[in-house]
C-alpha positions as a Markdown table, in Angstrom:
| # | Residue | x | y | z |
|---|---|---|---|---|
| 1 | Met | 28.0 | 11.8 | 3.9 |
| 2 | Thr | 27.8 | 10.3 | 0.4 |
| 3 | Gln | 25.1 | 11.3 | -2.1 |
| 4 | Ser | 22.8 | 8.6 | -3.4 |
| 5 | Ala | 22.6 | 8.0 | -7.1 |
| 6 | Pro | 19.5 | 9.0 | -9.0 |
| 7 | Phe | 17.0 | 6.3 | -9.6 |
| 8 | Asp | 17.9 | 6.4 | -13.4 |
| 9 | Ala | 21.5 | 5.6 | -12.7 |
| 10 | Phe | 20.4 | 1.8 | -12.0 |
| 11 | Pro | 17.4 | 1.2 | -14.2 |
| 12 | Leu | 15.1 | -1.7 | -13.0 |
| 13 | Pro | 14.0 | -4.4 | -15.5 |
| 14 | Ala | 10.7 | -3.6 | -17.3 |
| 15 | Gly | 7.6 | -4.9 | -15.1 |
| 16 | Ser | 9.6 | -4.6 | -11.9 |
| 17 | Ala | 7.4 | -5.3 | -8.8 |
| 18 | Asp | 7.5 | -4.0 | -5.1 |
| 19 | Cys | 6.4 | -6.9 | -3.2 |
| 20 | His | 5.8 | -5.4 | 0.3 |
| 21 | Val | 4.8 | -1.7 | 0.9 |
| 22 | His | 2.2 | 0.2 | 3.4 |
| 23 | Val | 0.2 | 3.3 | 2.7 |
| 24 | Tyr | -1.1 | 5.7 | 5.2 |
| 25 | Gly | -3.8 | 8.3 | 4.8 |
| 26 | Pro | -4.6 | 10.8 | 3.8 |
| 27 | Tyr | -5.6 | 11.0 | 7.5 |
| 28 | Asp | -8.6 | 13.2 | 7.1 |
| 29 | Arg | -10.0 | 10.1 | 5.3 |
| 30 | Phe | -8.1 | 7.1 | 6.9 |
| 31 | Pro | -6.7 | 8.1 | 10.3 |
| 32 | Ala | -3.8 | 6.1 | 11.5 |
| 33 | Val | -3.8 | 4.1 | 14.7 |
| 34 | Ser | -1.1 | 5.7 | 16.7 |
| 35 | Gly | 1.0 | 4.7 | 19.9 |
| 36 | Gly | 2.5 | 1.5 | 18.8 |
| 37 | Lys | 6.0 | 0.7 | 17.8 |
| 38 | Phe | 5.4 | 0.9 | 14.1 |
| 39 | Ser | 3.3 | 4.0 | 14.0 |
| 40 | Pro | 3.7 | 6.1 | 10.8 |
| 41 | Leu | 5.5 | 9.4 | 11.3 |
| 42 | Trp | 3.7 | 11.0 | 8.4 |
| 43 | Ala | 0.9 | 10.1 | 5.8 |
| 44 | Thr | 2.1 | 8.2 | 2.7 |
| 45 | Pro | -0.8 | 7.8 | 0.5 |
| 46 | Val | -1.2 | 5.6 | -2.5 |
| 47 | Glu | -0.6 | 8.6 | -4.9 |
| 48 | Ala | 2.9 | 9.2 | -3.2 |
| 49 | Leu | 3.8 | 5.6 | -3.5 |
| 50 | Leu | 2.7 | 5.6 | -7.2 |
| 51 | Ala | 4.9 | 8.9 | -8.0 |
| 52 | Leu | 7.8 | 7.1 | -6.4 |
| 53 | Trp | 7.3 | 4.1 | -8.2 |
| 54 | Asp | 7.0 | 6.0 | -11.5 |
| 55 | Arg | 10.4 | 7.8 | -10.8 |
| 56 | Met | 12.0 | 4.4 | -9.9 |
| 57 | Gly | 10.5 | 2.4 | -12.7 |
| 58 | Ile | 8.5 | -0.1 | -10.7 |
| 59 | Ala | 5.3 | -1.2 | -12.6 |
| 60 | Arg | 3.2 | -2.8 | -10.0 |
| 61 | Gly | 3.1 | -4.1 | -6.4 |
| 62 | Val | 1.6 | -5.4 | -3.4 |
| 63 | Ile | 0.5 | -3.3 | -0.3 |
| 64 | Val | 0.6 | -5.0 | 2.9 |
| 65 | His | -2.1 | -3.6 | 5.0 |
| 66 | Ala | -0.5 | -2.3 | 8.2 |
| 67 | Leu | -2.1 | -2.6 | 11.7 |
| 68 | Ala | -1.3 | 1.1 | 12.3 |
| 69 | Ala | -3.4 | 2.0 | 9.2 |
| 70 | Gly | -6.4 | 0.7 | 10.9 |
| 71 | Ala | -8.0 | -2.7 | 11.5 |
| 72 | Glu | -10.7 | -2.5 | 8.6 |
| 73 | Asn | -8.4 | -2.5 | 5.7 |
| 74 | Glu | -10.2 | 0.6 | 4.3 |
| 75 | Val | -7.0 | 2.7 | 3.2 |
| 76 | Thr | -5.7 | -0.3 | 1.3 |
| 77 | Leu | -9.2 | -1.3 | -0.1 |
| 78 | Asp | -9.6 | 2.1 | -1.6 |
| 79 | Ala | -6.1 | 2.1 | -3.1 |
| 80 | Leu | -6.8 | -1.3 | -4.8 |
| 81 | Arg | -10.2 | -0.2 | -6.2 |
| 82 | Arg | -8.5 | 2.9 | -7.8 |
| 83 | His | -5.5 | 1.3 | -9.1 |
| 84 | Arg | -6.5 | -2.2 | -10.1 |
| 85 | Asp | -3.9 | -2.4 | -13.1 |
| 86 | Arg | -0.8 | -1.8 | -10.5 |
| 87 | Leu | -1.8 | -3.1 | -7.1 |
| 88 | Arg | -2.7 | -6.2 | -5.0 |
| 89 | Gly | -3.2 | -6.5 | -1.4 |
| 90 | Val | -2.6 | -8.4 | 1.8 |
| 91 | Ala | -5.4 | -7.8 | 4.5 |
| 92 | Ile | -5.6 | -8.0 | 8.1 |
| 93 | Leu | -8.6 | -10.0 | 8.8 |
| 94 | Lys | -10.5 | -10.6 | 12.4 |
| 95 | Pro | -11.6 | -14.2 | 13.1 |
| 96 | Glu | -15.3 | -13.2 | 12.6 |
| 97 | Val | -14.7 | -11.9 | 9.1 |
| 98 | Ser | -17.9 | -12.8 | 6.8 |
| 99 | Glu | -18.0 | -14.4 | 3.7 |
| 100 | Arg | -19.4 | -11.2 | 2.1 |
| 101 | Arg | -16.5 | -9.2 | 3.2 |
| 102 | Leu | -14.1 | -11.7 | 2.0 |
| 103 | Asp | -15.7 | -11.5 | -1.4 |
| 104 | Glu | -15.5 | -7.8 | -1.4 |
| 105 | Leu | -11.7 | -7.7 | -0.5 |
| 106 | Ser | -11.1 | -10.5 | -3.1 |
| 107 | Glu | -12.9 | -8.5 | -5.9 |
| 108 | Ala | -10.9 | -5.6 | -5.1 |
| 109 | Gly | -7.7 | -7.3 | -5.3 |
| 110 | Phe | -6.7 | -8.8 | -1.9 |
| 111 | Arg | -5.0 | -11.9 | -2.3 |
């Protein structure tokens, strides 16, 4: 088995972005929907994501809301509101979504 290189062995260009990532939890606030093929094995809250990005040299990124993270986009919405400078999001929407909800999501950083 080979050992992987440390993140600083291959530094990323300044301003690098992660274009597709999911966040889950903390489960006491944002419970995951379980039972599906892509159910998360553990919580990976936005703080864990940002800490990993900091180690890797990733400046910003896009959270693609996962169905297993709940149908209302709340965990992603919370992350975008708290980290506007680094995050944008992709939502899962129901056909009956209201204009007001679309405005709320857009203001938070969903695109």
